[in-house]
N, C-alpha and C positions, 0 to 999 in steps of 0.2 A: 519502542526504543527511540523513534523519531521525536515523539512528544517529550521524552525525557532527555533530549540532547545527547543521545548515545548512539547516533546513527552509524558511526564507524565500527561499532561492535557487530554490525550486520556483515561486515566484510570477512570473507573466509580467510583463515590463517595462511593458507598457501598463497593467496593473492596478496596478502599483507606483506609477506616476505619479499615478493617481487617489487619492482619499482612501481609505486602508485602515488598519486597526488591526492591527499585527503580532501582538498577542495573539489576535485573532479568526482571523487566517489560520492560525496555529499550531494553534488549537483545531479548526478545520475539517479540517486535515491529520490531526490525531490521531484525530478521529472517523472520518475516512475509513479510516485504518489499522485501527481497531477493527472496521470493517465488512467487512474482507477477511481476517479471521483464518482460519487453516487449519481449525480445528475450528468447526463451526456453533455449538456451545454457548458459545464465546468471543465470538461476535458479538452486538452489542446488538440488541434489537428496535427497531422504528421509533419507538415512543413514547419509549424511552430516548434514541434519536438526537436527537429534537426537544428533549428536556430538556437534553441535553449541548450542543447547538448554542446554546441559549438561555442557557447558563451556570447552569442550575438543578440540574445533577447533576454530581457529581465524575467525572472521567475516570480510568480505570485505565490503567496503562502497556500499550501494545500489544505483543504478541509478534510474531514474524516473520510477515508476511502469507502467505496461502495460495499466492500465485504465486511466492514467493521460492524459488529453486532452488539457491542457493549454488554455481552453476556459472558461470564466465565464458563466456558464449555466444559472444563474438567469437573467443576462442581455439579453441573447438570448431568453429566454423563454417569456419575455415580449414584444419582438419585432416580429410582425407578418411578417415583410418583410425579416427577416433573416431565411434562411433555412440551417440547419446543415446537412452536407453531412456525412453519415456513413463511418467509416473507417474500412477496413478489408485488412490485408496484404496477407492473403492466400485465400480470396474469399470464405471461408467456414463458417465463423462465423462473425456476426455483433452484436455489443453491442449498444443498443439504450438507451440513458439517458432519463429517464422519471420520473417526480416528482410523489410522492405518493399521 
């Protein structure tokens, strides 16, 4: 939704009915995306996050987040012949996508 300029659609309807400022919502989403960057060096430290959320620091454009796989999970889940290979760059942690 972020890449399609539909970030405000992420906002829950209950919160949308309350007083909220669209600019602040988009800023929070953007800061959140910066915090989940693939490379740790691309992620802001907490003092920068606070400044960004307060509007005291300019935001850089987020890259693809660390959990972005570029794979349509639903099409692979229905295919028994397709095996998804786990990805781990540091060989210490692996995230497995699993439906609830």
